[in-house]
Every structure is written in structure tokens, then in C-alpha cells.
C-alpha positions as CSV (number, residue, x, y, z in Angstrom):
1,X,-109.7,99.2,-125.5
2,X,-113.2,100.8,-125.9
3,X,-114.9,103.4,-128.0
4,X,-115.4,107.1,-127.3
5,X,-119.0,108.1,-127.2
6,X,-119.8,111.7,-128.1
7,X,-123.1,113.1,-127.0
8,X,-123.8,115.3,-130.0
9,X,-125.9,118.0,-128.6
10,X,-125.2,118.4,-124.9
11,X,-128.1,118.7,-122.5
12,X,-129.5,115.3,-121.7
13,X,-127.7,113.5,-124.5
14,X,-125.1,111.9,-122.1
15,X,-128.0,109.9,-120.7
16,X,-129.0,108.6,-124.1
17,X,-125.4,108.1,-125.0
18,X,-125.0,105.7,-122.0
19,X,-128.0,103.7,-123.1
20,X,-126.5,103.5,-126.6
21,X,-123.1,102.5,-125.2
22,X,-124.7,99.6,-123.2
23,X,-126.6,98.5,-126.2
24,X,-123.6,98.5,-128.5
25,X,-121.4,96.6,-126.1
26,X,-123.9,94.1,-124.8
27,X,-122.5,91.2,-126.8
28,X,-118.8,91.8,-125.9
29,X,-117.2,89.2,-123.7
30,X,-115.9,90.2,-120.2
31,X,-117.0,92.8,-117.7
32,X,-118.3,96.1,-119.0
33,X,-115.9,98.9,-118.7
34,X,-117.5,102.3,-117.9
35,X,-117.6,104.1,-121.2
36,X,-116.0,107.5,-121.9
37,X,-118.8,109.9,-122.9
38,X,-117.8,113.4,-124.2
39,X,-120.4,116.1,-124.0
40,X,-120.9,119.8,-124.2
41,X,-122.0,121.6,-121.1
42,X,-124.9,123.2,-123.0
43,X,-128.2,123.0,-121.2
44,X,-131.7,124.2,-121.0
45,X,-132.1,127.8,-119.7
46,X,-133.8,126.6,-116.5
47,X,-130.6,124.7,-115.7
48,X,-128.1,127.3,-117.0
49,X,-129.1,131.0,-117.3
50,X,-125.9,131.9,-119.3
51,X,-126.0,132.2,-123.1
52,X,-123.3,129.9,-124.3
53,X,-121.9,126.4,-123.8
54,X,-119.8,126.3,-120.7
55,X,-116.0,125.7,-120.9
56,X,-113.2,124.7,-118.5
57,X,-113.1,128.2,-117.0
58,X,-116.7,127.9,-115.9
59,X,-116.1,124.9,-113.6
60,X,-114.3,124.2,-110.4
61,X,-113.1,120.7,-109.6
62,X,-112.6,119.3,-113.1
63,X,-110.0,116.6,-113.4
64,X,-107.5,117.2,-116.2
65,X,-106.2,114.3,-118.2
66,X,-104.0,113.5,-121.2
67,X,-101.8,116.6,-121.0
68,X,-98.7,116.5,-123.1
69,X,-97.8,116.4,-126.8
70,X,-101.1,114.7,-127.7
71,X,-103.2,117.4,-126.0
72,X,-105.5,117.0,-123.1
73,X,-109.1,117.2,-121.8
74,X,-111.1,117.6,-118.7
75,X,-113.4,115.2,-116.9
76,X,-116.3,115.7,-114.5
77,X,-116.6,114.2,-111.0
78,X,-119.5,114.4,-108.6
79,X,-117.6,117.1,-106.8
80,X,-117.2,119.4,-109.8
81,X,-119.2,122.6,-109.6
82,X,-120.3,125.2,-112.1
83,X,-119.2,128.7,-111.2
84,X,-122.2,131.0,-110.6
85,X,-124.2,132.3,-112.3
86,X,-123.7,129.2,-114.5
87,X,-125.4,126.0,-113.8
88,X,-125.0,122.4,-115.0
89,X,-126.4,118.9,-114.4
90,X,-123.2,117.3,-115.5
91,X,-121.6,116.9,-112.0
92,X,-124.7,115.1,-110.8
93,X,-124.7,113.0,-113.9
94,X,-121.1,112.1,-113.2
95,X,-122.2,110.7,-109.9
96,X,-125.3,108.9,-111.2
97,X,-124.1,107.4,-114.6
98,X,-121.7,104.5,-114.7
99,X,-119.6,106.3,-117.2
100,X,-116.7,108.8,-117.3
101,X,-118.1,112.2,-118.4
102,X,-115.6,114.3,-120.4
103,X,-116.1,118.0,-121.2
104,X,-116.2,119.2,-124.8
105,X,-115.1,122.9,-124.7
106,X,-115.9,124.6,-128.0
107,X,-114.9,128.1,-126.9
108,X,-111.4,128.0,-128.4
109,X,-112.8,127.1,-131.8
110,X,-113.3,124.1,-134.2
111,X,-109.6,123.1,-134.4
112,X,-109.2,123.0,-130.7
113,X,-112.4,121.0,-130.2
114,X,-111.1,118.5,-132.8
115,X,-107.9,118.1,-130.8
116,X,-109.9,117.5,-127.6
117,X,-111.9,114.8,-129.2
118,X,-108.8,113.2,-130.7
119,X,-107.1,113.1,-127.3
120,X,-110.3,111.5,-125.7
121,X,-110.4,108.9,-128.5
122,X,-106.8,108.1,-127.9
123,X,-107.5,107.6,-124.2
124,X,-110.4,105.3,-125.0
125,X,-108.4,103.3,-127.5
126,X,-111.1,102.8,-130.0
127,X,-113.3,104.5,-132.6
128,X,-115.6,107.4,-132.1
129,X,-119.3,106.9,-131.8
130,X,-121.4,110.0,-132.1
131,X,-124.9,109.6,-130.5
132,X,-127.7,112.0,-131.3
133,X,-131.1,111.6,-129.6
134,X,-133.9,112.5,-132.1
135,X,-131.9,112.9,-135.3
136,X,-131.5,116.6,-136.0
137,X,-127.9,115.9,-136.7
138,X,-129.1,114.9,-140.2
139,X,-130.7,118.2,-140.8
140,X,-130.8,119.7,-144.3
141,X,-131.1,123.1,-142.6
142,X,-134.6,123.9,-143.9
143,X,-137.0,121.8,-141.8
144,X,-139.9,123.9,-140.4
145,X,-139.4,122.7,-136.8
146,X,-135.6,122.8,-136.7
147,X,-134.4,124.9,-133.7
148,X,-130.9,123.8,-132.6
149,X,-128.7,122.6,-135.5
150,X,-125.4,124.2,-134.5
151,X,-124.1,121.9,-131.8
152,X,-124.6,118.8,-133.8
153,X,-123.0,120.3,-136.9
154,X,-120.0,121.4,-134.8
155,X,-119.6,117.9,-133.5
156,X,-119.7,116.3,-136.9
157,X,-117.0,118.7,-138.3
158,X,-114.8,118.3,-135.2
159,X,-114.9,114.5,-135.4
160,X,-114.1,114.6,-139.2
161,X,-111.0,116.7,-138.5
162,X,-109.7,114.1,-135.9
163,X,-109.2,111.5,-138.7
164,X,-110.4,108.8,-136.2
165,X,-112.9,106.3,-137.7
166,X,-116.3,107.5,-136.6
167,X,-119.9,106.2,-136.7
168,X,-122.9,108.4,-136.1
169,X,-125.9,106.8,-134.3
170,X,-129.4,108.3,-134.4
171,X,-131.4,107.2,-131.4
172,X,-135.2,107.5,-131.5
173,X,-135.9,109.2,-134.8
174,X,-138.0,112.3,-134.3
175,X,-138.1,112.2,-130.5
176,X,-136.5,115.7,-130.2
177,X,-139.4,117.3,-132.2
178,X,-137.1,118.9,-134.8
179,X,-137.4,116.6,-137.8
180,X,-140.3,114.3,-138.4
181,X,-139.9,110.5,-138.0
182,X,-140.8,109.7,-141.6
183,X,-138.4,112.2,-143.1
184,X,-135.6,110.9,-140.9
185,X,-136.4,107.3,-141.9
186,X,-135.9,108.3,-145.5
187,X,-132.5,109.6,-144.6
188,X,-131.7,106.4,-142.7
189,X,-133.0,104.1,-145.4
190,X,-129.7,102.1,-145.6
191,X,-129.3,101.8,-141.9
192,X,-130.2,98.6,-140.0
193,X,-131.3,99.6,-136.5
194,X,-130.4,98.0,-133.2
195,X,-133.1,98.0,-130.6
196,X,-131.6,98.2,-127.1
197,X,-133.0,95.9,-124.4
198,X,-134.3,97.1,-121.1
199,X,-131.0,96.3,-119.4
200,X,-129.4,99.1,-121.4
201,X,-131.8,101.6,-119.9
202,X,-131.4,100.3,-116.4
203,X,-127.9,101.7,-116.2
204,X,-129.4,105.2,-116.7
205,X,-132.3,104.8,-114.3
206,X,-130.9,106.9,-111.5
207,X,-130.3,109.8,-113.9
208,X,-133.7,109.4,-115.6
209,X,-135.4,109.8,-112.2
210,X,-134.4,113.4,-111.9
211,X,-132.9,114.8,-115.1
212,X,-135.1,117.2,-117.1
213,X,-134.1,115.8,-120.5
214,X,-137.1,114.9,-122.5
215,X,-135.7,113.3,-125.6
216,X,-133.6,110.7,-123.6
217,X,-136.6,110.0,-121.4
218,X,-138.8,109.4,-124.4
219,X,-136.2,107.1,-125.9
220,X,-136.0,105.1,-122.7
221,X,-139.8,104.9,-122.4
222,X,-140.1,103.7,-126.0
223,X,-137.5,101.0,-125.3
224,X,-139.7,99.8,-122.5
225,X,-142.8,99.7,-124.7
226,X,-144.5,103.1,-124.3
227,X,-146.5,104.1,-127.3
228,X,-148.8,106.9,-128.2
229,X,-148.7,110.7,-128.1
230,X,-146.6,112.6,-125.6
231,X,-146.9,116.3,-124.7
232,X,-143.5,117.8,-124.1
233,X,-142.6,121.4,-123.2
234,X,-142.5,122.4,-126.9
235,X,-144.1,119.6,-129.0
236,X,-146.4,116.7,-129.2
237,X,-144.3,113.6,-129.9
238,X,-145.6,110.3,-131.1
239,X,-144.0,107.1,-129.8
240,X,-144.2,104.4,-132.5
241,X,-142.6,101.0,-133.1
242,X,-139.7,102.9,-134.8
243,X,-139.0,105.0,-131.7
244,X,-136.8,102.5,-129.8
245,X,-134.3,102.1,-132.7
246,X,-130.6,103.1,-132.7
247,X,-129.6,103.8,-136.3
248,X,-126.0,103.8,-137.4
249,X,-124.5,105.5,-140.4
250,X,-121.0,106.5,-141.6
251,X,-119.7,109.9,-140.6
252,X,-119.3,110.8,-144.3
253,X,-123.0,110.1,-144.9
254,X,-124.1,112.2,-141.9
255,X,-122.0,115.1,-143.1
256,X,-123.4,114.7,-146.5
257,X,-126.8,115.5,-145.1
258,X,-125.7,118.5,-142.9
259,X,-124.8,121.7,-144.8
260,X,-123.6,123.5,-141.7
261,X,-121.1,120.7,-140.9
262,X,-119.8,120.9,-144.5
263,X,-119.5,124.7,-144.4
264,X,-117.6,124.5,-141.1
265,X,-115.1,122.0,-142.7
266,X,-114.7,124.3,-145.7
267,X,-114.3,127.6,-143.8
268,X,-112.6,126.4,-140.6
269,X,-113.8,129.2,-138.4
270,X,-111.3,130.4,-135.8
271,X,-113.8,131.1,-133.0
272,X,-117.0,129.7,-131.7
273,X,-118.8,133.0,-132.6
274,X,-117.6,132.7,-136.2
275,X,-118.8,129.1,-136.3
276,X,-122.2,130.1,-135.0
277,X,-122.4,132.8,-137.6
278,X,-122.0,130.2,-140.3
279,X,-124.8,128.2,-138.9
280,X,-127.1,131.2,-138.8
281,X,-126.2,132.2,-142.3
282,X,-127.2,128.8,-143.6
283,X,-130.3,128.0,-141.4
284,X,-131.5,131.4,-140.2
285,X,-131.3,130.1,-136.6
286,X,-129.0,131.8,-134.1
287,X,-126.4,129.2,-133.1
288,X,-125.8,130.3,-129.5
289,X,-129.3,131.5,-128.6
290,X,-131.8,129.2,-130.3
291,X,-132.6,127.1,-127.3
292,X,-133.2,130.1,-125.1
293,X,-135.4,131.8,-127.7
294,X,-137.5,128.6,-127.8
295,X,-137.8,127.9,-124.1
296,X,-137.4,131.0,-122.0
297,X,-136.1,130.7,-118.4
298,X,-138.9,130.8,-115.8
299,X,-138.6,132.4,-112.4
300,X,-138.8,130.0,-109.4
301,X,-142.3,129.4,-108.1
302,X,-143.5,130.9,-104.9
303,X,-144.8,127.6,-103.5
304,X,-143.4,124.1,-103.8
305,X,-144.9,120.6,-104.2
306,X,-146.1,120.4,-100.6
307,X,-148.8,123.0,-101.4
308,X,-150.3,120.9,-104.3
309,X,-153.7,119.3,-104.0
310,X,-153.7,115.9,-105.8
311,X,-157.1,116.3,-107.5
312,X,-156.3,119.9,-108.6
313,X,-152.9,118.8,-109.9
314,X,-154.3,115.9,-111.9
315,X,-156.9,118.3,-113.5
316,X,-154.1,120.7,-114.3
317,X,-152.0,117.9,-115.9
318,X,-155.0,116.7,-118.0
319,X,-155.4,120.2,-119.3
320,X,-151.6,120.5,-120.0
321,X,-151.6,117.2,-121.9
322,X,-154.3,118.6,-124.2
323,X,-155.5,115.2,-125.3
324,X,-152.1,113.5,-125.4
325,X,-151.7,110.0,-124.0
326,X,-148.7,111.0,-121.8
327,X,-146.9,114.0,-120.6
328,X,-143.2,114.4,-119.8
329,X,-142.3,115.1,-116.1
330,X,-140.5,118.2,-117.2
331,X,-143.6,119.6,-118.8
332,X,-145.7,118.4,-115.9
333,X,-143.5,120.3,-113.4
334,X,-143.8,123.5,-115.5
335,X,-147.6,123.1,-115.7
336,X,-147.8,122.8,-111.9
337,X,-145.5,125.8,-111.3
338,X,-142.6,123.7,-110.2
339,X,-139.0,123.5,-111.4
340,X,-137.0,120.6,-112.9
341,X,-135.4,120.1,-109.4
342,X,-138.9,119.1,-108.2
343,X,-139.1,116.1,-110.6
344,X,-138.1,113.4,-108.0
345,X,-140.7,114.7,-105.5
346,X,-143.3,115.0,-108.4
347,X,-142.7,111.4,-109.3
348,X,-143.5,110.4,-105.7
349,X,-146.5,112.8,-105.6
350,X,-148.0,111.3,-108.8
351,X,-147.1,107.7,-107.7
352,X,-145.3,107.1,-110.9
353,X,-142.0,105.3,-111.4
354,X,-141.7,106.2,-115.1
355,X,-140.1,108.8,-117.3
356,X,-143.7,109.8,-118.4
357,X,-147.0,110.3,-116.7
358,X,-150.4,109.3,-118.1
359,X,-152.9,112.0,-117.0
360,X,-155.8,109.7,-117.6
361,X,-154.6,107.3,-115.0
362,X,-155.6,108.0,-111.4
363,X,-153.3,105.3,-109.9
364,X,-149.7,104.4,-110.3
365,X,-148.5,103.9,-113.8
366,X,-147.0,100.7,-115.0
367,X,-143.2,100.9,-114.3
368,X,-141.1,101.5,-117.4
369,X,-137.7,102.4,-116.0
370,X,-137.3,101.8,-112.3
371,X,-134.9,103.8,-110.2
372,X,-132.0,102.1,-108.5
């Protein structure tokens, strides 16, 4: 028996969900069983140029499990492929994370999504643990920097409909740049945080070496002791002594904070588009387009990393950091005219073995999360 981990927002959240799973099971006796991690295939525009979360019809090579009276679900393998023009990092994550990655397909609507999660929880044999990196799952819908509340709210509502005991875990308050750390701490006032150890991040090291997720990388770096300001693609994030924490709270309390989740439960929309309209009505943010509006897709560069001069590149990164102590490798790649696929080569070029780069350093950075 184990728990089902639900990566609340898609994107890079499965990486953070694995770190959380390792932290939450570190005191259990016996060998660790690879956790089941359910996730949306809902990624950044540079990864997936389509406009909606991907579903089963958008992939070849999914493994279907749990069919029958209790419903079923689909799992990724390293051989799974997104059907063009769609793109996804999840097949590669399935190969690099010691976990079983399961697809959350919201296209058929809220009730169907709830059935999927219930079938996954039954296969796991335990409770549901929702993991959100950054904490926008606790939105009140009116925060000035809020940009992507829909997926998290849909997750909360679907988990509530399963009837399965569920805990929500906020990892690294404020690290997604949508709700400030202090405001989130007020909403987590009754929560006693767990601080993962470095062993929990080691399981995700292979994925952190290439994945463009910024929030999960920031959380891993904070666990390893990184502090100070970090320039990301869209924000300046401050890593503090609060940043490594993993904060649990009951599902009921999380839904109490989230007006979109409450409205979804009240109105029970039949389609994904109807659910997104509810989110837009309450927050003013388009549920299916907000990430793309915030971070437009960029055309591939004409030249690759082999054309870079180190001194010129370091000068460019210092300018891109704009006074911050660190810069994420995703933002560093963009500043140098590279794509997220160049991140492993960029790490070698910059002589860094960390999720972050410190532009003021001319030598190799202190290792925070080593690749395996």
C-alpha cells in the first residue's frame, strides 16, 4: 500500500512531487516503492505549442491500466510519444524519475477526471496527496501576480469528488511567483512544515539536469541551502529559510481558500471549456490560455551553444540577472538565444552542476544537486 501523489499544476510539478514523496516516506520501514504520480500534460509553450492540456488522444504508447467496473487510467513510459504538433516532457520524465507517471486527462470534464483519480488512488492503495509547488493552489482569486489558477482548482475539485482522504501539500511557498511568501504563510499558519533532506532531491537529480521547470528547481536548490534573489523568466524570486518547507493542510481547508474550486464543486461543469469559463469569471484569467499569454513561444535560435563565447555569455547573463544573486537555467538559456533543450549543454558550458547559476561567479558553482 502507498499513497497517490497528484502534481497539482502539471508542467514540472511531477519533479517536485517526487521530492515530496521521498520526504514523506523517508521514515517508513522497508524498501521504497516507486510512487504513483498523477499529472496533467500541461506544459510551457516552448515545450508544447498547443493551447490546451493534452489527453490520451494526443499520445502514442501510453499503457492503459485499471480498466473495468472501477474505471481506468493511462501511464507514461519512456517510449510514449506526443503526437505532433503537440510536445511533452513527460515521456522523458517517465524514464528519468523513479516513479510511475500517470496521465490526468481533463478533456472529458470534471466528473471523468474525478473517476480517473479515484481509480489511480485505488491502484495505489492509500490516500491522495496533492503536491503544489509554490502555493497558488491556495489562491483567493485576486492576487496581483496570479496567472494560472485553473489547473490547481480543477485538481482540488476532482479530488474532493473522489471521496478518498486527501491532504494538500504546498512546497516552497511563493516559489512560483504567483502569491507572495508572507501571504501564503498566513494561509498556512496552522501547518507544521516538513523540510526534506538532500536525499529526497537526489532521486530527481537526472530530471533536474535538463527539465525547464523553474519552481521545482528553486525548491530543490533551497533544500540544498541556496538563498538570495533568483531571476526567473517572469519574476524575481527570493529564496529564504522558509523556502525548503513542505506544508500540509486538509483538503477541506485548501478548498476553503480557493473560490474557483468551490464554484466547480457547486456547478459541476460538464466540459473542460465550461470549467475554464468558471475560472475566468471568478478571476478574470483565461483558464486555458493564461500560461501562453504570460510566456509566449519563441522561435528556435539560428545558432546553438557551440557558437557562444564564454566571456560574452557571462556578460549577457549578468545583464539578464539584473542584480539578482542567481538566475535559473531556463532564463539563462533564453537570454543566450538557446532553447530549453540546450540546458544540459549549457550546464557544461557554464561549469555548473546546480539548478541555478550565479552570474557573479567566474568558476564552477558549489554543487547543490548533482546529476546521477
